[in-house]
C-alpha positions as CSV (number, residue, x, y, z in Angstrom):
1,M,-27.5,-0.8,14.7
2,T,-28.9,-4.3,14.3
3,K,-27.6,-7.2,12.5
4,T,-29.9,-6.5,9.3
5,Q,-28.9,-2.8,9.3
6,Q,-25.1,-4.1,9.5
7,V,-25.9,-6.5,6.8
8,H,-27.8,-4.0,4.5
9,E,-24.8,-1.4,5.3
10,I,-22.1,-4.0,3.9
11,L,-23.9,-4.8,1.1
12,K,-24.7,-0.9,0.3
13,R,-20.7,-0.1,0.9
14,V,-20.1,-3.3,-1.8
15,K,-22.2,-2.2,-4.1
16,K,-21.0,1.4,-4.1
17,V,-17.2,-0.2,-4.8
18,E,-18.5,-2.5,-7.7
19,V,-20.2,0.2,-9.3
20,K,-17.2,2.8,-8.9
21,T,-15.2,0.4,-10.5
22,R,-17.1,-1.0,-13.2
23,K,-16.0,1.5,-16.3
24,P,-12.1,1.2,-15.4
25,V,-12.6,-2.7,-15.6
26,A,-14.3,-2.4,-18.9
27,S,-11.8,0.2,-20.6
28,L,-8.5,-1.0,-19.1
29,I,-8.7,-4.5,-18.5
30,S,-11.9,-5.9,-20.5
31,G,-11.5,-9.3,-22.2
32,N,-7.8,-9.2,-22.8
33,Y,-5.9,-9.4,-19.7
34,R,-5.6,-13.1,-19.7
35,S,-3.9,-13.1,-22.8
36,I,-0.9,-10.3,-21.4
37,F,0.5,-12.6,-18.8
38,K,3.4,-14.9,-19.4
39,G,1.2,-18.0,-19.3
40,R,-1.2,-16.1,-21.9
41,G,-3.8,-18.8,-20.4
42,I,-2.6,-21.8,-22.2
43,E,-0.9,-24.8,-21.5
44,F,2.0,-26.4,-23.8
45,S,0.8,-29.7,-25.6
46,E,3.7,-30.9,-28.0
47,V,6.3,-29.4,-31.1
48,R,5.5,-30.4,-34.7
49,E,7.0,-29.2,-37.6
50,Y,6.3,-26.0,-39.2
51,V,3.7,-25.5,-41.9
52,P,3.2,-22.4,-44.0
53,G,0.4,-20.3,-42.3
54,D,1.6,-21.1,-38.8
55,D,2.2,-18.2,-36.4
56,V,6.0,-17.6,-36.5
57,R,5.7,-16.5,-33.0
58,A,5.2,-20.1,-31.9
59,I,8.4,-21.1,-33.3
60,D,10.7,-23.3,-30.8
61,W,14.0,-21.8,-31.7
62,N,15.6,-24.5,-29.6
63,V,14.2,-27.6,-31.3
64,T,14.5,-25.7,-34.7
65,A,18.1,-25.4,-34.4
66,R,18.7,-29.3,-33.3
67,F,16.9,-30.4,-36.3
68,S,17.8,-27.8,-38.7
69,T,14.1,-27.4,-39.8
70,P,11.2,-25.2,-38.2
71,Y,9.3,-26.6,-35.6
72,V,6.5,-24.9,-33.7
73,K,4.8,-25.3,-29.9
74,E,1.3,-26.5,-30.0
75,C,-0.5,-25.2,-27.0
76,T,-4.0,-25.9,-25.4
77,E,-6.2,-23.5,-23.8
78,E,-6.2,-23.6,-20.1
79,R,-9.8,-23.1,-19.3
80,D,-9.6,-22.7,-15.5
81,L,-7.0,-19.8,-14.9
82,N,-6.7,-18.9,-11.2
83,V,-6.5,-15.4,-10.1
84,Y,-5.8,-14.5,-6.8
85,V,-5.9,-11.3,-5.1
86,V,-3.3,-11.1,-2.0
87,F,-4.3,-8.0,0.2
88,D,-2.3,-6.4,3.0
89,V,-4.7,-5.4,5.8
90,S,-2.2,-4.0,8.0
91,A,-2.3,-0.6,9.8
92,S,-0.3,1.4,7.5
93,N,-2.6,1.1,4.6
94,R,-4.9,2.9,6.7
95,F,-3.2,6.1,6.3
96,G,-3.8,8.8,3.4
97,S,-3.8,12.4,3.2
98,Q,-6.8,12.4,1.0
99,K,-7.9,8.9,0.7
100,S,-6.6,5.8,2.3
101,K,-4.4,3.3,1.0
102,M,-6.7,0.8,1.9
103,E,-9.8,2.6,0.0
104,V,-7.8,2.7,-3.0
105,G,-6.8,-1.0,-2.8
106,H,-10.2,-1.9,-2.4
107,E,-11.1,-0.3,-5.8
108,I,-8.2,-1.7,-7.3
109,A,-9.3,-5.5,-6.1
110,A,-12.6,-4.9,-7.1
111,S,-11.5,-3.9,-10.3
112,L,-9.5,-7.4,-10.8
113,M,-12.0,-9.6,-9.6
114,L,-14.6,-8.3,-11.8
115,A,-12.2,-8.3,-14.7
116,A,-11.8,-12.2,-13.6
117,V,-15.6,-12.7,-13.6
118,R,-16.0,-11.6,-17.1
119,N,-13.2,-13.8,-18.4
120,N,-14.9,-16.7,-16.6
121,D,-11.9,-17.4,-14.2
122,N,-11.6,-18.4,-10.9
123,I,-11.1,-16.1,-8.0
124,G,-9.3,-16.4,-4.7
125,L,-8.5,-14.2,-1.8
126,C,-5.7,-13.8,0.8
127,L,-5.7,-11.4,3.5
128,F,-2.5,-11.0,5.7
129,T,-0.9,-8.8,8.2
130,D,2.4,-10.5,9.6
131,K,0.6,-13.7,9.1
132,V,-1.9,-15.1,6.9
133,E,-5.3,-14.1,8.3
134,K,-7.7,-15.5,5.8
135,F,-7.4,-17.4,2.6
136,I,-10.7,-18.2,0.1
137,K,-9.9,-20.5,-2.4
138,P,-10.6,-19.9,-6.1
139,A,-14.3,-20.1,-7.7
140,K,-16.4,-18.7,-10.6
141,G,-19.0,-16.3,-10.6
142,R,-20.2,-12.6,-9.5
143,R,-21.5,-14.1,-6.4
144,H,-18.5,-15.4,-5.3
145,A,-16.7,-12.0,-6.4
146,L,-18.9,-9.8,-4.3
147,R,-18.1,-12.3,-1.4
148,L,-14.7,-11.5,-1.6
149,L,-15.5,-8.3,-2.0
150,R,-17.5,-8.4,1.3
151,E,-14.8,-10.1,3.0
152,L,-12.1,-8.0,2.0
153,I,-13.8,-4.7,3.0
154,Y,-15.0,-5.7,6.2
155,H,-12.4,-8.1,7.8
156,D,-11.0,-6.8,11.0
157,P,-7.2,-7.7,11.2
158,S,-6.2,-9.4,14.3
159,S,-2.6,-7.8,14.1
160,K,-1.7,-4.4,13.0
161,K,1.9,-5.3,11.3
162,T,3.2,-6.1,8.0
163,D,5.0,-9.3,7.1
164,I,4.8,-9.8,3.2
165,K,7.5,-12.8,3.6
166,A,5.0,-14.6,5.3
167,A,2.2,-14.3,2.8
168,L,4.2,-15.2,-0.1
169,A,5.8,-18.1,1.8
170,Y,2.3,-19.3,2.4
171,L,1.2,-19.0,-1.0
172,N,4.1,-20.9,-2.2
173,R,3.2,-24.2,-0.3
174,L,-0.3,-23.7,-0.8
175,V,-0.7,-22.8,-4.7
176,R,0.6,-25.3,-6.8
177,K,-1.2,-25.0,-10.1
178,R,0.2,-21.9,-12.2
179,S,-2.0,-18.9,-10.9
180,V,-2.0,-15.1,-11.6
181,I,-1.4,-13.6,-8.2
182,F,-1.6,-9.5,-7.3
183,V,-0.1,-8.6,-4.4
184,V,-1.7,-5.3,-3.0
185,S,0.2,-3.6,-0.3
186,D,2.2,-0.4,0.6
187,C,5.3,-2.6,0.6
188,I,6.5,-1.5,4.1
189,S,8.0,-5.0,5.3
190,N,10.9,-6.8,6.0
191,D,12.9,-8.3,3.0
192,F,10.9,-10.6,1.2
193,E,12.8,-11.3,-1.7
194,K,13.6,-15.1,-1.5
195,P,9.9,-15.9,-1.4
196,L,9.1,-13.5,-4.1
197,K,12.1,-15.0,-6.4
198,S,10.2,-18.7,-5.5
199,L,6.9,-17.5,-5.9
200,S,7.4,-15.8,-9.3
201,K,9.2,-19.1,-10.9
202,R,5.6,-20.8,-10.9
203,H,3.4,-18.0,-11.3
204,D,2.4,-14.7,-12.8
205,L,3.5,-12.5,-10.1
206,T,2.4,-8.5,-9.8
207,L,3.0,-6.2,-7.1
208,I,0.7,-3.4,-6.9
209,N,2.6,-0.8,-4.5
210,L,0.0,1.8,-2.7
211,S,1.8,5.1,-1.6
212,D,0.7,8.6,-0.3
213,A,2.7,11.6,-1.6
214,H,3.1,12.8,2.4
215,E,5.0,9.2,2.8
216,E,7.2,10.3,0.1
217,E,7.9,13.8,0.9
218,L,7.1,15.2,4.2
219,P,5.1,18.8,4.4
220,D,6.8,21.6,5.9
221,L,4.8,22.0,8.9
222,G,7.2,22.7,11.7
223,Y,7.1,20.3,14.7
224,M,5.2,17.2,14.4
225,F,4.2,14.6,16.7
226,I,4.1,11.3,14.4
227,E,3.2,7.6,15.4
228,D,4.1,4.5,13.5
229,A,0.7,2.6,13.0
230,E,2.0,-0.6,13.1
231,T,4.4,-0.3,16.0
232,G,3.1,2.5,18.4
233,E,6.5,4.0,18.3
234,Q,6.2,7.7,18.7
235,A,8.4,10.9,17.9
236,I,8.6,14.6,17.3
237,V,10.5,15.6,14.3
238,D,11.3,19.1,13.1
239,T,9.7,19.0,9.1
240,S,10.7,22.9,8.9
241,D,14.4,21.1,8.6
242,K,15.3,21.2,5.2
243,A,18.0,18.5,5.4
244,F,15.8,16.5,7.3
245,R,13.0,16.3,4.9
246,E,15.7,15.7,2.0
247,A,17.2,12.8,3.8
248,Y,13.7,11.3,4.5
249,S,12.8,11.6,0.9
250,K,16.1,9.9,-0.5
251,R,15.8,7.0,2.2
252,V,11.8,6.6,0.8
253,K,13.1,6.7,-3.0
254,S,15.8,4.3,-2.3
255,A,13.7,1.8,-1.0
256,K,11.2,2.1,-3.7
257,E,14.1,1.9,-6.3
258,E,15.4,-1.3,-4.5
259,L,12.1,-3.0,-4.2
260,H,11.9,-2.3,-8.5
261,R,15.1,-3.8,-8.8
262,K,14.2,-7.1,-7.1
263,A,11.1,-7.1,-9.3
264,R,12.8,-6.8,-12.2
265,T,15.7,-9.3,-11.2
266,H,12.6,-11.8,-10.8
267,S,10.4,-11.0,-13.5
268,V,7.8,-9.7,-11.3
269,G,5.4,-7.2,-12.5
270,M,5.4,-3.8,-10.5
271,I,2.5,-1.0,-10.6
272,N,2.6,1.9,-8.5
273,V,-0.4,3.4,-7.3
274,R,-0.7,6.9,-5.5
275,T,-3.7,7.9,-3.4
276,D,-3.8,11.4,-4.8
277,E,-4.2,10.1,-8.3
278,P,-6.6,8.0,-10.3
279,F,-5.9,4.2,-9.7
280,H,-6.7,3.4,-13.1
281,A,-4.2,5.2,-15.0
282,P,-1.2,3.4,-13.7
283,L,-2.9,0.2,-14.2
284,R,-3.7,1.1,-17.8
285,R,0.0,1.8,-18.5
286,F,1.0,-1.5,-17.1
287,F,-1.6,-3.8,-18.9
288,S,-0.8,-1.8,-21.8
289,M,2.8,-2.8,-21.6
290,Q,2.5,-6.1,-21.0
291,E,0.1,-6.4,-23.9
292,K,2.9,-5.1,-26.2
293,R,5.2,-7.6,-24.9
294,A,3.1,-10.4,-25.2
295,V,2.4,-9.8,-29.0
296,R,6.0,-9.5,-29.8
């Protein structure tokens, strides 16, 4: 294949992903995704005394209690919201019984990028394995978003392994301005709670956890030869052994529950997406819940 043919093939695939995600973007994120995050796209300016007609949700109860008269928070719109898609390109994400976790992740990333374009926000990209392999600073516009999508889809990782801790620590050092950060990964990694906690204090952080049905419950197929995509470790297991299958499922469930616990503890958003389900359904549920919390 010539260089020109390769470029055409890349553009064709990117266009296919863009078209496929256009409808979900319009239906579940369109126009209001900015307002559902903790920052709501605004910056605190000052407090002033309450006047009839002010939104009661803006009352600053601490100041009100101090002066025994209602005070409200004055805020100004933050014009340049930065949205980062932090994507796990390690080998384990290439697994999928029907569709790979990587493919589903590409569609999710495209949806988030195009939603940011619609809201005239800056979009940045971070690709990682057991290290940060590529970081592209946020910028505006559809052309920039499509460039990020091309980089994502055709990136050739230099490592097979995963270390979410390294990626989050990198962002914690580099990203100073309050931003919206989506981490797209199967979350098969060593413990990363410490940088998760630190990053969530400054930014609106959401984990999008990709999984496959056959990772959660092993099928009864007798003896199987398996290989760890990241370490190369090999083994033969007897999937017809019910006790083995139950122990495996229990271990996977326990790991997922622990991940959810850590996310809740540090006010991190959590979206679970399986490869055998439409990706926009769990995203819709998440955004709907966040929107309800934002208007309380």
